[in-house]
Biopython code that builds the backbone (N, CA, C, O; Angstrom):
import numpy as np
from Bio.PDB.StructureBuilder import StructureBuilder

atoms = [
    (1, "MET", "N", (0.864, -1.164, 0.000)),
    (1, "MET", "CA", (0.000, 0.000, 0.000)),
    (1, "MET", "C", (0.914, 1.231, 0.000)),
    (1, "MET", "O", (1.805, 1.349, 0.841)),
    (2, "ASN", "N", (0.686, 2.140, -0.945)),
    (2, "ASN", "CA", (1.539, 3.323, -0.995)),
    (2, "ASN", "C", (1.193, 4.290, 0.149)),
    (2, "ASN", "O", (0.209, 4.100, 0.863)),
    (3, "ASP", "N", (2.020, 5.322, 0.303)),
    (3, "ASP", "CA", (1.873, 6.232, 1.444)),
    (3, "ASP", "C", (0.530, 6.965, 1.462)),
    (3, "ASP", "O", (-0.097, 7.088, 2.514)),
    (4, "LEU", "N", (0.090, 7.451, 0.298)),
    (4, "LEU", "CA", (-1.183, 8.168, 0.254)),
    (4, "LEU", "C", (-2.334, 7.241, 0.613)),
    (4, "LEU", "O", (-3.202, 7.596, 1.411)),
    (5, "LEU", "N", (-2.337, 6.058, 0.024)),
    (5, "LEU", "CA", (-3.407, 5.106, 0.315)),
    (5, "LEU", "C", (-3.359, 4.680, 1.781)),
    (5, "LEU", "O", (-4.405, 4.503, 2.406)),
    (6, "ARG", "N", (-2.163, 4.513, 2.333)),
    (6, "ARG", "CA", (-2.013, 4.165, 3.754)),
    (6, "ARG", "C", (-2.610, 5.266, 4.628)),
    (6, "ARG", "O", (-3.291, 4.975, 5.612)),
    (7, "HIS", "N", (-2.360, 6.523, 4.277)),
    (7, "HIS", "CA", (-2.895, 7.649, 5.050)),
    (7, "HIS", "C", (-4.428, 7.649, 4.999)),
    (7, "HIS", "O", (-5.086, 7.834, 6.022)),
    (8, "ILE", "N", (-4.985, 7.443, 3.815)),
    (8, "ILE", "CA", (-6.444, 7.410, 3.675)),
    (8, "ILE", "C", (-7.024, 6.232, 4.453)),
    (8, "ILE", "O", (-8.048, 6.368, 5.123)),
    (9, "TYR", "N", (-6.367, 5.079, 4.363)),
    (9, "TYR", "CA", (-6.827, 3.886, 5.095)),
    (9, "TYR", "C", (-6.798, 4.144, 6.602)),
    (9, "TYR", "O", (-7.770, 3.864, 7.303)),
    (10, "ASP", "N", (-5.680, 4.677, 7.095)),
    (10, "ASP", "CA", (-5.565, 4.947, 8.532)),
    (10, "ASP", "C", (-6.623, 5.942, 8.996)),
    (10, "ASP", "O", (-7.247, 5.751, 10.040)),
    (11, "TYR", "N", (-6.824, 7.008, 8.215)),
    (11, "TYR", "CA", (-7.841, 8.001, 8.570)),
    (11, "TYR", "C", (-9.219, 7.352, 8.619)),
    (11, "TYR", "O", (-9.988, 7.575, 9.554)),
    (12, "THR", "N", (-9.525, 6.546, 7.602)),
    (12, "THR", "CA", (-10.835, 5.893, 7.525)),
    (12, "THR", "C", (-11.054, 4.963, 8.709)),
    (12, "THR", "O", (-12.118, 4.994, 9.327)),
    (13, "THR", "N", (-10.077, 4.146, 9.029)),
    (13, "THR", "CA", (-10.252, 3.191, 10.131)),
    (13, "THR", "C", (-10.293, 3.891, 11.489)),
    (13, "THR", "O", (-10.938, 3.405, 12.418)),
    (14, "GLU", "N", (-9.619, 5.012, 11.607)),
    (14, "GLU", "CA", (-9.658, 5.762, 12.870)),
    (14, "GLU", "C", (-11.005, 6.450, 13.079)),
    (14, "GLU", "O", (-11.359, 6.774, 14.213)),
    (15, "HIS", "N", (-11.754, 6.675, 12.013)),
    (15, "HIS", "CA", (-13.020, 7.387, 12.109)),
    (15, "HIS", "C", (-14.228, 6.498, 11.817)),
    (15, "HIS", "O", (-15.284, 6.986, 11.414)),
    (16, "LEU", "N", (-14.067, 5.205, 12.020)),
    (16, "LEU", "CA", (-15.197, 4.292, 11.851)),
    (16, "LEU", "C", (-16.237, 4.551, 12.923)),
    (16, "LEU", "O", (-15.900, 4.846, 14.070)),
    (17, "ASP", "N", (-17.473, 4.443, 12.555)),
    (17, "ASP", "CA", (-18.567, 4.573, 13.521)),
    (17, "ASP", "C", (-18.977, 3.170, 13.944)),
    (17, "ASP", "O", (-19.730, 2.498, 13.238)),
    (18, "LEU", "N", (-18.487, 2.734, 15.082)),
    (18, "LEU", "CA", (-18.772, 1.389, 15.569)),
    (18, "LEU", "C", (-19.761, 1.427, 16.727)),
    (18, "LEU", "O", (-19.621, 0.687, 17.701)),
    (19, "ASN", "N", (-20.750, 2.287, 16.612)),
    (19, "ASN", "CA", (-21.755, 2.425, 17.666)),
    (19, "ASN", "C", (-22.927, 1.469, 17.492)),
    (19, "ASN", "O", (-23.911, 1.556, 18.226)),
    (20, "ASP", "N", (-22.833, 0.572, 16.541)),
    (20, "ASP", "CA", (-23.893, -0.411, 16.318)),
    (20, "ASP", "C", (-24.000, -1.307, 17.554)),
    (20, "ASP", "O", (-23.006, -1.915, 17.948)),
    (21, "PRO", "N", (-25.173, -1.403, 18.170)),
    (21, "PRO", "CA", (-25.331, -2.235, 19.369)),
    (21, "PRO", "C", (-24.968, -3.699, 19.117)),
    (21, "PRO", "O", (-24.445, -4.364, 20.011)),
    (22, "ASN", "N", (-25.236, -4.207, 17.917)),
    (22, "ASN", "CA", (-24.878, -5.589, 17.611)),
    (22, "ASN", "C", (-23.368, -5.797, 17.634)),
    (22, "ASN", "O", (-22.882, -6.831, 18.092)),
    (23, "TYR", "N", (-22.637, -4.816, 17.143)),
    (23, "TYR", "CA", (-21.179, -4.902, 17.146)),
    (23, "TYR", "C", (-20.660, -4.968, 18.581)),
    (23, "TYR", "O", (-19.852, -5.834, 18.914)),
    (24, "ALA", "N", (-21.123, -4.062, 19.417)),
    (24, "ALA", "CA", (-20.673, -4.034, 20.809)),
    (24, "ALA", "C", (-21.045, -5.324, 21.534)),
    (24, "ALA", "O", (-20.245, -5.865, 22.297)),
    (25, "GLU", "N", (-22.247, -5.810, 21.296)),
    (25, "GLU", "CA", (-22.692, -7.039, 21.951)),
    (25, "GLU", "C", (-21.855, -8.242, 21.496)),
    (25, "GLU", "O", (-21.447, -9.064, 22.316)),
    (26, "ASN", "N", (-21.607, -8.339, 20.206)),
    (26, "ASN", "CA", (-20.798, -9.443, 19.704)),
    (26, "ASN", "C", (-19.376, -9.395, 20.239)),
    (26, "ASN", "O", (-18.805, -10.432, 20.575)),
    (27, "ARG", "N", (-18.800, -8.206, 20.320)),
    (27, "ARG", "CA", (-17.443, -8.073, 20.875)),
    (27, "ARG", "C", (-17.424, -8.501, 22.343)),
    (27, "ARG", "O", (-16.500, -9.184, 22.786)),
    (28, "ARG", "N", (-18.442, -8.096, 23.087)),
    (28, "ARG", "CA", (-18.506, -8.441, 24.512)),
    (28, "ARG", "C", (-18.641, -9.951, 24.691)),
    (28, "ARG", "O", (-17.930, -10.547, 25.501)),
    (29, "TYR", "N", (-19.548, -10.568, 23.940)),
    (29, "TYR", "CA", (-19.732, -12.015, 24.049)),
    (29, "TYR", "C", (-18.479, -12.773, 23.608)),
    (29, "TYR", "O", (-18.115, -13.775, 24.222)),
    (30, "ALA", "N", (-17.830, -12.309, 22.566)),
    (30, "ALA", "CA", (-16.601, -12.956, 22.109)),
    (30, "ALA", "C", (-15.545, -12.908, 23.211)),
    (30, "ALA", "O", (-14.851, -13.898, 23.441)),
    (31, "ALA", "N", (-15.415, -11.775, 23.890)),
    (31, "ALA", "CA", (-14.433, -11.647, 24.966)),
    (31, "ALA", "C", (-14.766, -12.568, 26.139)),
    (31, "ALA", "O", (-13.876, -13.186, 26.722)),
    (32, "VAL", "N", (-16.039, -12.655, 26.477)),
    (32, "VAL", "CA", (-16.469, -13.538, 27.574)),
    (32, "VAL", "C", (-16.149, -14.985, 27.242)),
    (32, "VAL", "O", (-15.610, -15.710, 28.078)),
    (33, "HIS", "N", (-16.473, -15.409, 26.038)),
    (33, "HIS", "CA", (-16.227, -16.794, 25.642)),
    (33, "HIS", "C", (-14.733, -17.089, 25.533)),
    (33, "HIS", "O", (-14.292, -18.178, 25.902)),
    (34, "TYR", "N", (-13.962, -16.148, 25.040)),
    (34, "TYR", "CA", (-12.515, -16.329, 24.945)),
    (34, "TYR", "C", (-11.911, -16.485, 26.344)),
    (34, "TYR", "O", (-11.091, -17.375, 26.569)),
    (35, "ASP", "N", (-12.310, -15.630, 27.272)),
    (35, "ASP", "CA", (-11.803, -15.733, 28.640)),
    (35, "ASP", "C", (-12.204, -17.057, 29.283)),
    (35, "ASP", "O", (-11.401, -17.678, 29.979)),
    (36, "ALA", "N", (-13.436, -17.488, 29.055)),
    (36, "ALA", "CA", (-13.888, -18.770, 29.607)),
    (36, "ALA", "C", (-13.067, -19.916, 29.027)),
    (36, "ALA", "O", (-12.673, -20.830, 29.752)),
    (37, "LEU", "N", (-12.813, -19.869, 27.743)),
    (37, "LEU", "CA", (-12.009, -20.907, 27.101)),
    (37, "LEU", "C", (-10.593, -20.916, 27.656)),
    (37, "LEU", "O", (-10.049, -21.985, 27.934)),
    (38, "LEU", "N", (-9.990, -19.757, 27.820)),
    (38, "LEU", "CA", (-8.629, -19.689, 28.362)),
    (38, "LEU", "C", (-8.532, -20.359, 29.727)),
    (38, "LEU", "O", (-7.527, -21.001, 30.034)),
    (39, "HIS", "N", (-9.569, -20.214, 30.544)),
    (39, "HIS", "CA", (-9.539, -20.785, 31.893)),
    (39, "HIS", "C", (-9.671, -22.306, 31.891)),
    (39, "HIS", "O", (-9.381, -22.952, 32.899)),
    (40, "THR", "N", (-10.104, -22.883, 30.775)),
    (40, "THR", "CA", (-10.235, -24.342, 30.715)),
    (40, "THR", "C", (-8.985, -25.009, 30.150)),
    (40, "THR", "O", (-8.874, -26.235, 30.171)),
    (41, "LEU", "N", (-8.048, -24.215, 29.647)),
    (41, "LEU", "CA", (-6.865, -24.765, 28.990)),
    (41, "LEU", "C", (-5.664, -24.795, 29.927)),
    (41, "LEU", "O", (-5.589, -24.036, 30.893)),
    (42, "SER", "N", (-4.747, -25.670, 29.624)),
    (42, "SER", "CA", (-3.476, -25.675, 30.350)),
    (42, "SER", "C", (-2.700, -24.427, 29.943)),
    (42, "SER", "O", (-3.029, -23.817, 28.926)),
    (43, "PRO", "N", (-1.686, -24.029, 30.700)),
    (43, "PRO", "CA", (-0.904, -22.848, 30.316)),
    (43, "PRO", "C", (-0.303, -22.968, 28.909)),
    (43, "PRO", "O", (-0.260, -21.986, 28.168)),
    (44, "GLU", "N", (0.152, -24.147, 28.549)),
    (44, "GLU", "CA", (0.738, -24.324, 27.220)),
    (44, "GLU", "C", (-0.337, -24.195, 26.132)),
    (44, "GLU", "O", (-0.106, -23.570, 25.097)),
    (45, "GLN", "N", (-1.493, -24.782, 26.370)),
    (45, "GLN", "CA", (-2.585, -24.678, 25.411)),
    (45, "GLN", "C", (-3.061, -23.228, 25.278)),
    (45, "GLN", "O", (-3.353, -22.758, 24.179)),
    (46, "ALA", "N", (-3.134, -22.531, 26.408)),
    (46, "ALA", "CA", (-3.556, -21.130, 26.395)),
    (46, "ALA", "C", (-2.564, -20.279, 25.602)),
    (46, "ALA", "O", (-2.966, -19.370, 24.876)),
    (47, "ALA", "N", (-1.269, -20.571, 25.742)),
    (47, "ALA", "CA", (-0.252, -19.835, 24.990)),
    (47, "ALA", "C", (-0.427, -20.073, 23.490)),
    (47, "ALA", "O", (-0.316, -19.142, 22.693)),
    (48, "HIS", "N", (-0.700, -21.317, 23.112)),
    (48, "HIS", "CA", (-0.934, -21.617, 21.700)),
    (48, "HIS", "C", (-2.179, -20.883, 21.187)),
    (48, "HIS", "O", (-2.179, -20.359, 20.073)),
    (49, "LEU", "N", (-3.223, -20.848, 21.991)),
    (49, "LEU", "CA", (-4.439, -20.150, 21.579)),
    (49, "LEU", "C", (-4.179, -18.657, 21.422)),
    (49, "LEU", "O", (-4.652, -18.047, 20.464)),
    (50, "ARG", "N", (-3.435, -18.062, 22.350)),
    (50, "ARG", "CA", (-3.113, -16.639, 22.242)),
    (50, "ARG", "C", (-2.279, -16.367, 20.993)),
    (50, "ARG", "O", (-2.500, -15.376, 20.297)),
    (51, "ASP", "N", (-1.319, -17.252, 20.710)),
    (51, "ASP", "CA", (-0.503, -17.106, 19.500)),
    (51, "ASP", "C", (-1.378, -17.195, 18.255)),
    (51, "ASP", "O", (-1.247, -16.394, 17.330)),
    (52, "TYR", "N", (-2.271, -18.180, 18.247)),
    (52, "TYR", "CA", (-3.177, -18.350, 17.110)),
    (52, "TYR", "C", (-4.045, -17.105, 16.930)),
    (52, "TYR", "O", (-4.226, -16.615, 15.815)),
    (53, "ARG", "N", (-4.573, -16.608, 18.035)),
    (53, "ARG", "CA", (-5.444, -15.434, 17.955)),
    (53, "ARG", "C", (-4.680, -14.227, 17.413)),
    (53, "ARG", "O", (-5.223, -13.443, 16.635)),
    (54, "GLY", "N", (-3.430, -14.082, 17.823)),
    (54, "GLY", "CA", (-2.603, -12.986, 17.313)),
    (54, "GLY", "C", (-2.347, -13.100, 15.824)),
    (54, "GLY", "O", (-2.435, -12.114, 15.093)),
    (55, "MET", "N", (-2.029, -14.315, 15.372)),
    (55, "MET", "CA", (-1.784, -14.521, 13.948)),
    (55, "MET", "C", (-3.068, -14.338, 13.134)),
    (55, "MET", "O", (-3.030, -13.805, 12.025)),
    (56, "ALA", "N", (-4.194, -14.777, 13.679)),
    (56, "ALA", "CA", (-5.477, -14.599, 12.992)),
    (56, "ALA", "C", (-5.806, -13.106, 12.879)),
    (56, "ALA", "O", (-6.347, -12.668, 11.863)),
    (57, "ALA", "N", (-5.485, -12.333, 13.905)),
    (57, "ALA", "CA", (-5.733, -10.891, 13.868)),
    (57, "ALA", "C", (-4.863, -10.228, 12.800)),
    (57, "ALA", "O", (-5.328, -9.334, 12.092)),
    (58, "LEU", "N", (-3.610, -10.657, 12.680)),
    (58, "LEU", "CA", (-2.737, -10.105, 11.639)),
    (58, "LEU", "C", (-3.290, -10.428, 10.248)),
    (58, "LEU", "O", (-3.298, -9.571, 9.364)),
    (59, "ALA", "N", (-3.748, -11.663, 10.061)),
    (59, "ALA", "CA", (-4.324, -12.054, 8.778)),
    (59, "ALA", "C", (-5.567, -11.231, 8.475)),
    (59, "ALA", "O", (-5.768, -10.808, 7.336)),
    (60, "THR", "N", (-6.398, -11.002, 9.479)),
    (60, "THR", "CA", (-7.602, -10.195, 9.294)),
    (60, "THR", "C", (-7.242, -8.766, 8.904)),
    (60, "THR", "O", (-7.884, -8.178, 8.034)),
    (61, "ASP", "N", (-6.214, -8.206, 9.547)),
    (61, "ASP", "CA", (-5.781, -6.853, 9.194)),
    (61, "ASP", "C", (-5.332, -6.777, 7.735)),
    (61, "ASP", "O", (-5.666, -5.825, 7.029)),
    (62, "LEU", "N", (-4.577, -7.778, 7.286)),
    (62, "LEU", "CA", (-4.122, -7.794, 5.891)),
    (62, "LEU", "C", (-5.295, -7.945, 4.929)),
    (62, "LEU", "O", (-5.307, -7.330, 3.863)),
    (63, "GLU", "N", (-6.273, -8.753, 5.298)),
    (63, "GLU", "CA", (-7.474, -8.902, 4.464)),
    (63, "GLU", "C", (-8.236, -7.584, 4.366)),
    (63, "GLU", "O", (-8.705, -7.217, 3.289)),
    (64, "ARG", "N", (-8.361, -6.876, 5.475)),
    (64, "ARG", "CA", (-9.062, -5.588, 5.468)),
    (64, "ARG", "C", (-8.338, -4.575, 4.595)),
    (64, "ARG", "O", (-8.968, -3.832, 3.843)),
    (65, "GLU", "N", (-7.009, -4.546, 4.696)),
    (65, "GLU", "CA", (-6.233, -3.625, 3.869)),
    (65, "GLU", "C", (-6.396, -3.960, 2.387)),
    (65, "GLU", "O", (-6.544, -3.064, 1.556)),
    (66, "ALA", "N", (-6.370, -5.250, 2.060)),
    (66, "ALA", "CA", (-6.529, -5.654, 0.658)),
    (66, "ALA", "C", (-7.921, -5.295, 0.149)),
    (66, "ALA", "O", (-8.068, -4.836, -0.984)),
    (67, "LEU", "N", (-8.938, -5.500, 0.976)),
    (67, "LEU", "CA", (-10.299, -5.146, 0.582)),
    (67, "LEU", "C", (-10.434, -3.637, 0.390)),
    (67, "LEU", "O", (-11.059, -3.182, -0.568)),
    (68, "PHE", "N", (-9.854, -2.874, 1.291)),
    (68, "PHE", "CA", (-9.894, -1.415, 1.176)),
    (68, "PHE", "C", (-9.219, -0.971, -0.114)),
    (68, "PHE", "O", (-9.755, -0.135, -0.842)),
    (69, "THR", "N", (-8.043, -1.528, -0.400)),
    (69, "THR", "CA", (-7.306, -1.172, -1.605)),
    (69, "THR", "C", (-8.117, -1.504, -2.858)),
    (69, "THR", "O", (-8.188, -0.704, -3.791)),
    (70, "ALA", "N", (-8.728, -2.697, -2.869)),
    (70, "ALA", "CA", (-9.544, -3.092, -4.023)),
    (70, "ALA", "C", (-10.749, -2.165, -4.180)),
    (70, "ALA", "O", (-11.079, -1.765, -5.296)),
    (71, "ALA", "N", (-11.406, -1.822, -3.077)),
    (71, "ALA", "CA", (-12.569, -0.933, -3.137)),
    (71, "ALA", "C", (-12.156, 0.467, -3.600)),
    (71, "ALA", "O", (-12.868, 1.110, -4.371)),
    (72, "PHE", "N", (-11.010, 0.924, -3.127)),
    (72, "PHE", "CA", (-10.520, 2.249, -3.515)),
    (72, "PHE", "C", (-10.233, 2.270, -5.014)),
    (72, "PHE", "O", (-10.618, 3.207, -5.713)),
    (73, "ARG", "N", (-9.560, 1.240, -5.500)),
    (73, "ARG", "CA", (-9.265, 1.164, -6.940)),
    (73, "ARG", "C", (-10.550, 1.074, -7.761)),
    (73, "ARG", "O", (-10.658, 1.692, -8.820)),
    (74, "ALA", "N", (-11.509, 0.315, -7.279)),
    (74, "ALA", "CA", (-12.792, 0.206, -7.984)),
    (74, "ALA", "C", (-13.471, 1.574, -8.031)),
    (74, "ALA", "O", (-14.053, 1.945, -9.050)),
    (75, "GLY", "N", (-13.397, 2.320, -6.937)),
    (75, "GLY", "CA", (-13.976, 3.663, -6.911)),
    (75, "GLY", "C", (-13.302, 4.584, -7.902)),
    (75, "GLY", "O", (-13.970, 5.370, -8.576)),
    (76, "LEU", "N", (-11.975, 4.497, -8.001)),
    (76, "LEU", "CA", (-11.266, 5.307, -8.990)),
    (76, "LEU", "C", (-11.679, 4.925, -10.410)),
    (76, "LEU", "O", (-11.881, 5.791, -11.261)),
    (77, "TYR", "N", (-11.801, 3.633, -10.653)),
    (77, "TYR", "CA", (-12.192, 3.157, -11.983)),
    (77, "TYR", "C", (-13.610, 3.630, -12.320)),
    (77, "TYR", "O", (-13.855, 4.113, -13.425)),
    (78, "LEU", "N", (-14.522, 3.494, -11.391)),
    (78, "LEU", "CA", (-15.901, 3.931, -11.628)),
    (78, "LEU", "C", (-15.966, 5.445, -11.824)),
    (78, "LEU", "O", (-16.728, 5.938, -12.655)),
    (79, "GLY", "N", (-15.172, 6.167, -11.064)),
    (79, "GLY", "CA", (-15.120, 7.619, -11.233)),
    (79, "GLY", "C", (-14.636, 8.000, -12.609)),
    (79, "GLY", "O", (-15.160, 8.930, -13.221)),
    (80, "ALA", "N", (-13.631, 7.281, -13.106)),
    (80, "ALA", "CA", (-13.115, 7.557, -14.442)),
    (80, "ALA", "C", (-14.170, 7.230, -15.498)),
    (80, "ALA", "O", (-14.308, 7.953, -16.485)),
    (81, "LEU", "N", (-14.912, 6.146, -15.292)),
    (81, "LEU", "CA", (-15.973, 5.805, -16.244)),
    (81, "LEU", "C", (-17.071, 6.863, -16.256)),
    (81, "LEU", "O", (-17.609, 7.189, -17.315)),
    (82, "ALA", "N", (-17.402, 7.394, -15.098)),
    (82, "ALA", "CA", (-18.473, 8.388, -14.999)),
    (82, "ALA", "C", (-18.097, 9.702, -15.691)),
    (82, "ALA", "O", (-18.980, 10.450, -16.111)),
    (83, "ARG", "N", (-16.811, 9.987, -15.813)),
    (83, "ARG", "CA", (-16.370, 11.234, -16.436)),
    (83, "ARG", "C", (-16.326, 11.130, -17.951)),
    (83, "ARG", "O", (-16.181, 12.144, -18.634)),
    (84, "ARG", "N", (-16.448, 9.922, -18.485)),
    (84, "ARG", "CA", (-16.386, 9.746, -19.946)),
    (84, "ARG", "C", (-17.628, 10.226, -20.625)),
    (84, "ARG", "O", (-17.732, 10.147, -21.849)),
]
sb = StructureBuilder()
sb.init_structure("model")
sb.init_model(0)
sb.init_chain("A")
sb.init_seg("    ")
for serial, (resi, resn, name, xyz) in enumerate(atoms, 1):
    if name == "N":
        sb.init_residue(resn, " ", resi, " ")
    sb.init_atom(name, np.array(xyz, "f"), 0.0, 1.0, " ", f" {name:<3s}", serial, name[0])
structure = sb.get_structure()
């Protein structure tokens, strides 16, 4: 992602409106279930789960960036078509 696109992406993600009650509820339930699961695992298993969760979060971030880049390019393409 080039510098300009990175700046636009960062600005966009920093200004997301995540006030949807479903979003907050799902995040809360996910945290409760994750904590409950951690308490049932051995320390070694819990470490593996935390590592997995970290790697999954990195993959999700890369997917979001790729989707943003594709959507941005599609918007530029559609804008160019509209000017013809």
